[in-house]
N, C-alpha and C positions, 0 to 999 in steps of 0.2 A: 092027623093033619101033617105031622112031620113025614110020614111015609108018602103020603100024597105028593108033597113039595118035592121030595127026593125023586119020585117017579117023573115028575115034570122036567127036572134038571136033566135026568137021564135021557128023556125024549129029545129036549133041546140039543143036547150034545150029539145024539145020533143024527139029528137033522143036520147039524152043521157039518158033521162028517160027510153026510150024504151030498151036501152042497160042494164041499171041497173036492169030493171025489168026481163029480160031474165036471167041476171046473178043470180038473187035471185032465180029464178026457177031452175037454174042448181045446186045449193048447195045440195038440197035433193037428187038429181040424184047421184052426186059424193059421197055422204055420204052412200047412198043405195049401191052403186058398191063396195066401201071400205069395207062395213059391210058384204057383200057377199063373197068378197075375203078372209076376215079374217075367216069367218065361214068354207070355203073350206080348208084353210091351217090348222086350228085347227082340222077338221075332218081327215085330211091326217095325221097329227101328232099324233092324237089318234090311228089311225089305225096302223101306224108304232109301237108306243109303245106297243099295244096289241100283235103285232108279236114278240117283244123281249122276250126271256125266263125270268122267275121269277128270276132266279139266277143272272141276269144282275142287276136287282134292289136290290136284297140282297147285292151283292158285293159293289154298291155304298153306301147303308146304312152302311155297315161295315167301309167303307172309312171315311164316315162322323163321325162315332162313334170312329174313330182312332183305328181300329182293323184290321191293314193291312193283317196279316196272314189269317184271316177268309175271308177277301176280296179276296185274291189271289186264295183260294180254291174255292169261288163262281165263280170267273171268268174262272177258269179252267173248271168248269162245264159247263159254257156258251160256251166254245171253243168245248167241247165234243158234246154237243147237237146242236150246230150251227157252223160247220166247216167253213162258209163262213166269219167269222169275222177275216179278214186277219190282220186288225190294231190292233186287240186285241192280235193276236198271237205275233205280233212285240213288243207290249208293254210289255206283259208278259215275253218274252225272254230277253229284256233288263233290266228288273227288277230282274229277276233271276241272271243275270250275275252281276249286281250291288250288290246283296246280297251274292255273292260268290257261289251260287248253279249253277255252270257251266254245270254240267250234265244235268239239266232240261232245261237250256237254249239251250244247243246243241241239245237236242231232240226236242224242241220247233221249232227251226229254220230248223232242217233237215225235219221234218214233213212238213213244209211250202214248201220247195224245192221238195218234192215228189209229190206235187199237180200238176196235168196237166192243171188245169185252171189258174194257176198263170201268171199274166202279165209280160212282159220282165222287166219292170222298178221294179216291186215288187220282181222279182227273183234276180236281182242285188243287191237290198237292203237286201234280205235274206242271200245271199253269203257273203256280208260285214259283217253282224251281225254275221254269223257263224264263220268268220275269227277272229272277236273280241272275241268270245266265246273260240275258241281254244287258242288264245293268253293269255286270262285270266286264262286259265286251265294250262298253261305252255306246251301246245302241239305245240311247235314251228314249227316243220315240217309240221304238217297239216295246221297251220295257214299260213305259207309261201305258200303252195300249193294252198290254197283257195284264198288268196289275189293276188298271182301272175296272176290268171285267170281274175283279175279285172284291170289289168295295161292298157288295151286298151279299157276301158269302161268309162261311165260318172262319175264313182267313182275313177277314176285313182289317183287323188291327195290324197284322203283320204287313198286309198290302199297303196300308196308309203310311206305315213307317217307312217303307221303301219308296213310295210316291213323294213323301216329304223329302227324302234325300235326293230324289231326281229333280224336284222343282228348285231346290237350293242350287244343285249343279247348273241347272238351266237359267239360274237368276230370275226364275219366274216367281217374283215374291207374292203376288196376288194369290196364286194358287197355292203357295207354301202356307199363307195365313189360313186359307180355308181348311188345308189338310191339318194344320197344327190345332185348329179349333175343334175339328171333328174328332181327332184323337183325344183332345182334352175332355170332350163330352163323353166319349166312350169309356176312357179309363178313369176319369175322375182326378187325374193328376194334372197339376198346372204346367201349362206351357207359355206363361206370360213373359218370361225372359226371351224366349225364342221369337214369339209374336212381336214384341216391341222392337227387337233388332230387325225383323222383316219390314216393319214400317219405316225404320231408319234406313234402310237400304232403298225403299221406295222413295224416300225423301231426298236421298243423295242422287238418285237418278233424276229426279224433278229439278233439283237445283242445278245439275249439269246441262239440263236443257232450258234452263231459265224459267222453269215454272214455279216461281217462288211461293205463290199461294197454295198450290197443292203441296208444296215441300212442307210448309208450315202445318198445314192440315195433317199431313202424315206423321209429322212430329208429335202433334198433340194427340193423335190417336195412339202413338207409341207411349205416351206418358199416361194415357188412360188405361192401356194394356198393363203397364208396370210403372207405377209412380216413381220407382227408385231407378229408372233407366238414365244413367248419366249421359250415355251417348246421345240421347235425344236433346238434353239441355245443351251439350256442347255443339251439336249442329245447329240448334235454334240460335244459340248465341252468334255463331258464324253467319247465319242468315241475316240477323239484326245488324251485325257489324258491317256486313257487305252493303246493306241499304243505308248505312250511315247513321243508324241508331246505336251508338256506342254506349249510351247510358242504359238502354234497354239490354244490350248484350252483356255488359258487366253485371247487371242485376240478375240476368238469367244464369251466368256462369257462377254467381255466388250461391245460387241454389244448390249446387253441387255438395257444399258443406253439409247441407241438411240430408242429402240423399245418401252419399257414400263419401266421407271427407277425405279417404285416401286417394281419391281421384282428383282432387283440386290441382295437383301437378300437371294434368293433361290440359288444363285450361290456363295455366299461368302465363305462357308465352303470349297467347291471344289476348288475355285479360290486360296484360301490360301493354300491348300495342293499342288497345282501346283507350286506355288510361293516356297514353302518349297522344293519341289524336285529340283527346279532350283538353290536352295541356296540364294534365294533373299526374305527372310522373311519379313525383314524391309521395302522393296518396296512394297510388298503386304499389309503390315499392313497400311502403309501410304496411299495407294489407298482406303482401306476399311474404314479408318478414314474419308477420304474426301467424300466417298458414305454416311457414317453415318451423317456427317454434312449437306448434301444436301437432302438426303432421309431417314429421321429417321425411324428406324424399331426396333422393339423388337428382332427379329431374328438376325438382323445385329448387334445390341448391343451385343447380346449374343456371337456371333462368335468373335467379336473384343475384348470383355472383356477377354474370355478365352485365346485368343492369346497373348494380352497384359500381362496377368498375368503369362503365361508361359515363355514369352520373357523377360519382364521387371520387374516382381515381383509385390507384393501387393501395393506398393506405386504408381507406375505408373498406376496400374489398377485402383486404388481409385480415382486418379486425373481425369482419363479418364471418369469414371462413374459420379463423381461429376459435371463435366462440362456438361455432356449429360443430367443429371437431371435438371440443371438449364434451359436447352433449352426445354426439353420435360420430364416433371415429370411423371414417370410411377411407378407402383408397382414393375415390373421386374427390373427397374433400381435401384429403393431402395433396392430390394433383392441382386442384385449384389454389391451395395455400402456396405451393411452390411458384405457381406462375404469378401470384401477386408478389411474392418476394423477389423474384426475378425482375419484375418491373420497376421495383422500388430499390433494389440492390445496386451498389456501386459496380462498375465495370469490372473490376478485378475479382468480384465474387460470382458474377453471372455465369461464368463457364462451368464452375463447380455445380452451381444450383441447376443448371440446365441438363447436366449429366444425370443428376438424381431425378429430376423431373421426367426425362425421357424414359428412364427404367420404369418409373411409376405409370407414366402415361401408357406405355406398352401394355402393362397388365391391365389398367383400366379399360383399354380399348377391347381386349380380348374377354374380359370377364363382365363388362357391363352390358348385359342382355336381359331381355325378358324371358320368362320361361312359363310354359303352359303348366297349370297345376293338374291337368287330367293326364296328359301323356308326356309331359317333360320336354316337349319341343322348345328349343331356344331360338330367338330372333332378335336382331337389332331393333326392330321396328315394333312398336305396340300393335297388337291386333285384337279386334272385337271378336273375330272368328278364326280359331286356330287352323292354320293351313294343313296341319298333320292329321288331327283327330276330328276336325270339323265342329269342335265344341264352341258354344257362344259364351263369351265373357269368362273365359277360363284363364286369362292372363291378369295377374295382379299388376296394379300400376307402379310397381317398383322393380328395380333391377336386383333380384334376390341374391345373386351371386356376390355382389358387393357386399351385402349385409351379412353373408355367411362368413366373409373374411374379416370382419371387423374384430379387433383385438378383444 
């Protein structure tokens, strides 16, 4: 038995050596095959590069040397000599649009669409690019026509997004609502904030043309779309106040506290006017002072200060601002405090106080602005729709720069 096991071990070792021997023989074979494949690929690559026009390599050279204008001209020459370069057509068209040369971009994409050999997917892509060209050029009707043709295509979501932008620019809020709802259904992402603002825009148009019943109906639709739409309650309160229902207007504006309490400052001035119309200014001032204590705001402080000054005189206004400065020290608060002091101060001190106030007031006028949280655009006036980035409800209802400068 020991002799037999030794024989088996020797046989196994010989087979291992045999396997390793053949493996060593296979290495040169595999290497040779790899070398041959590389030579074939290299030869194919060289043949393809020789087939490319010289202008293509000139364009690449210009790009490497940071000469984009010359590179564009070289690539245009490639397109003229070799019209099969579809991807280069797309690249040049997009580049022209980004550079603001919309006429050239439109011509480039129209030329593509005229080709009979263009594939279905490439044709859709060319239509989408042409729609963007028209939009960038401000040709909204043509852009809408082109993009509407893509609503039932694979580029439906992208086309709907651009159509929504067009409808907002055209202030066609009905179509904007429909497009936003379609995008909401397709993507599953909520568009309730935008839809509510579109209804508010419709209500504003109705109110301008004295269609008060329609305006109210649209504001109710806005609240149905977004129950936290402060703008809808602000406008609804204005409608009620204009019709003489000041009690209903005040009740409507009070709902803002449950929606987004920081926005009560936007209704403060209108609310006080309704209290004044009802002959209950003191009740209104008491309510606003309570809001000021809970939800400090420079705009709210401004309204309360002016009203207290008119109703109670400089002394009461001074104590009001003094207490507010202790809680929330701000430049606007200091400006109002100095104003109250000047009114109550003897004549010999007024000149010095006015000098200090003028310095502070200059800073408050320069810094007291609203700022978009999305793009940082600053404006003296509060906007529901940012003029720069077109975002909805991107402005906080506070003048943020003043709060940044608090001690």
